[in-house]
N, C-alpha and C positions, 0 to 999 in steps of 0.2 A: 438732877433736873437738866432739861434743855431750856435755856433762857435766851430770848431774843430781845435785844435793846435797839430801839429806833432812835438814833441820836443825832443831835447837832454837835457843836464843837466844845466850847469851854464848860458849860454846865453839865452837858452829857458826859464829858470825859471825867469830871470830878465824881459824878454819881457812879460811873462804872468802876472807879477805883474802890468806892465804898461797897459796891456790889461784890466785887472779887474778895474783899475782906470779909464779907458776910456769908460767903458760900465756901464750898470745899473744892479741891482740885478735881474731884470727880464730876462736878457740875460743868456742863458745857455752855459757854457764853458766846453767842454770835452777835456782833454789833453791825447793824445796817446804818451807815452814815449818810447824812445829807450831802448831795453834790450839786445842789441848785445854786450855791454861791460860788461855784467854780468859775474860772475866768481864764482866757488866753491873754497873756501879757508877755511882751518881749519875745514872742515866738514860743513861749512855754505854757504848758497847761498847769495851772495852779489850783489845788484842791484844798482850801483852807480847813474844812471840817474834818476830812479824812486825815489830814496831817496833824491837826490838833489832837485827835484821838490817838494817833500813832505816837506822837511825841510824848503825850502825857503818860500813856501806859508804858511806853518804852523808856521812861526816865530821861527824856531829852528835851522836855519843855522848859521854857523860861517861866518859873513858877510865879514871879512877881507880875508879869504881864498876863499870864494865862494862855499865851499863844506864842508861836515862834520858838526858835532854838535857844537853849541855854548857851551862855558865853558867846552870844552872837556879835558879829561886827557888820558894819554897814558901808563898806567901801564901794561895792558895786552900785548901791543906791545913790551914793554921793556922785559917782562918776556919771550915772545916767542923768542926774540933775545937771551936772556940768555940761553934758551934751544937749541939754534943754529938751530931753525926751518928754513928751506930754504926760506920759503915764508914770513919771518918776515919783508921784505922790504915793504910789503903792510901796509898802514897807517890805521889800524883798531883801532879806539878809543874806550874807555871804554863805553861811552854812546851809541855810534853807534852800539856797539856789541849787545845791547839788541834788536835793530831792526832786526838784522840778525838772532838772536836766535828765535824770534817770527815767522819770515817768514819761516825759515827752519822747525820749528816744524809743522807749518800748511802744508807746502808742503809735508813733509814726512807722515802726517796723511791723505793725499789724496786730500787736497784742491788745487785749481788752483791758479796761480799767481795773477789773477784778484781778487779773493776773499781775498787772503792774503794782497794784496795792499789796498783793501777797509778796512780791519780790522786795518791795520797800520794807515791809514789816519784818522780813527775815533778818534784816540787819539789826533791828531794835529788840526783837523778841527774847533772845537768850538771857535768862536770869532776871527778867522783868515781868510786870503784870501782863504785858502784851503776849507773853508766852502762853497765857491761859485763854486767849480769845481768838476768834476768827473775825477779822475786820473785812466787811464787804461794802462796796458803794451801793447806793440805792438803785442805780442804773449805770450802764456803760454808755448810754447815749448822752450827748451833750445837752444839758438843761441849764439855763442861766436865768437868774432872777433880775428883772428890770423894774425900775421905779419910774412911774410917771410923776413929774414934779414941775416946779418952776424955779429956774436958775437965772438970776439977774433980770427978773421981771419977764422972762420969756419961757413958754412951755418947753419942757425937755424930757427926753427919755434917757435915763442913765443906768448903767449897771449897778447892781446892789453894792458892789465893792466901792464904787465911786461915791455913792450915797453915804456909805458908812465911814470910809476911811478919808476920802478927800473932803467931804462936806460935814463929817461928824454928825450925820443925821440931822443937820441943821436946816435942811430945806423941806418944804411941805411934801406930804405924801398924798397923791391923788388916786393912785392905783398901783397894784403890784401884780406883775405878770411873770410867770415861769415859762420862758420861751423854750419850746421843744418838748414840754411835758406831755402833751397829748399824744405825740408819736413815740414816746419812750416806752421801754419795757423794763421789768425788774432785771437786775444783774443776775448772772448765773449764781445759783445757790440761795437767793433771797426767798423765793416762794417755798422751796423745800425746807428751809430753816423755820419759816412760819408754820408750815404744816407739821413739823416735828416738835414744835415748841410745847413745853409744859406751862411756861409763863412768858408773857410778852409785856415789855415795859417801855413806856414813853417817859424818859427822864426829863428833868426841868430844862427844856430847850425852847428857843423862840418859836411860838406857835405859827407864825406867818412865813418865815423864811427858812426854818430848820425842820420842824416836825411836819408842817403842812405839805411841803413838796414831797416828802417821802410818802405820805398817805395818798398824794395825788398821782403818783406813778401808776398808770393803768395796771390793774391786777392786784396791787398791794392792799388797798382798802377792802376789796372783796375777800382776799385771803384772810385778812384779820377778822372780818365779820363771820366767816365760815369756820374759823378755827375753834377747836374745843378749849383751847387755852384761855385763861382770863387775861384780858388786856387792862393793865393798870398803869395810870399815869401820875406824874408828880407835877404840881402846878409851878410854873415859872413866875407867877404873879403872887406877891404877898402884900396884903394891905392896900390893894388898888394900884400897885406899881410893880414894874418889872424888876426882878432881882438884879439883872445885868443886861447891858446891851441897849438896843434901840426898839424893843418891843413896844414901849410906851408910844413912841412916835408913829409906829406902823399901825397899831391898834386904833389910835386916835384918828389918823388919816383915813382909815378904812371904815370909820364909824362903828367900831366894835367896842363894846363896854370893856374897860380894863379891869376885869375882876377875875378871881380864881374860878368862879362859877361859869362865867361867859366863855372863858377859854376852854374849860373842861367840856362843856356841852358842845362847843364848836367842832371838836374833832370828829364826833359821830361814830367812834369805834370803841369807846371806853366802857368797860364793865366797872372799873373802880378808879377813884381819883383821890389822891392825897392833897390836902390843902393845909396851909399853916393854921396854927391855933388862933392867930389874929383874924382869920377868915372863917371861923367856926360857924358864924351866922349864915354862911352860904350852903351848909350841908343839906338843909331841907330843900333848897332850890335844886341842887344837883340830884338828890334822890327822887324828887318829883319828876325830873327829866330822865329817870331810868338809870342813873349812875350812882353806884354805892360810894359814899364819900366818908372819909375819916379825917379829922383835924389832928395833926401832929406837928412837932417842930420841923421846919423845912430848911432852916439856915444851915448850909454846909460850911461851918466856920472852922472845922478842923477834922482830922481823920476820924475821931470818935463820933462826932455828930453826923458825918457823912455815912459812916458804916451803919449807924442807927437808922438813918433814913432808908437805907437799903433794906435793913431788917424789917422796918415798918411796911415797906412796899411788898416784900415777899409775904409778910403776915396777912396783908389784905388779899393778896392773890390766893393764899391758902384758904382764907375764909370764904372767898368766892367759889373756890373748888368744892369745898364742903357743902356750900349752899346749892 
């Protein structure tokens, strides 16, 4: 099979590991990662979701945090704080710093983000899960997510990373904007991967700031809708709450119902949707909206449950193909 995965960071990475365990080395897996939470900091281009996928599949992730490098140290961050640099709130680790230096040097020398990502992955791929996938950014154009909010009783526009890391999603959400999305285009290889796909998967990732921006890159949503491959997603919401991250705050701030059904119907490209057994009562609502739904256990609590979730996802895709 040719499988395309449209992924955010932590949840998407975990699902991809299960997907690789549930498939064979002959199956081709292309991961198109969100880049709308990328940011320029300290003169460096930081790509959190790309790096989380790369580190996770390349066996370099800090498994307790779910992001950043294993055996990380924080000397550079401490020194930036000592210099009273305003952006020192961002957790840039010493090992992680090397990744951003290599990427930024390549970008400034004229390489695209896809080529820079391939160069970085070459270090991590041998002997790891990353060896079996092709990792692509959703776009090579700069797209950044900004949050309209209120900080210290004053209206403010802040980068998503500041909202999440500095304020811990503790300020209100009035609007979410992906700056640059309208003029962006899919990265090299993305549309061809979708055209060649036998299965397209949306793993459990934030619907507003991870999956949403990938779909909103001009050309990607149309490619998904015109594909013959079934598009199957996994709900990031269980029992009316996000499994991880700040989706609860974003959905509430944007006036979107925080339910597996509302999130599944919002994407507008799905043929199938897996929701947790706790949300089985939403199956009828989804199917009334034209999305085939199945209720299965979604918690990726260990390798076995994560692999089973991938198996269930592929089974629904196969069912849709037969239909």
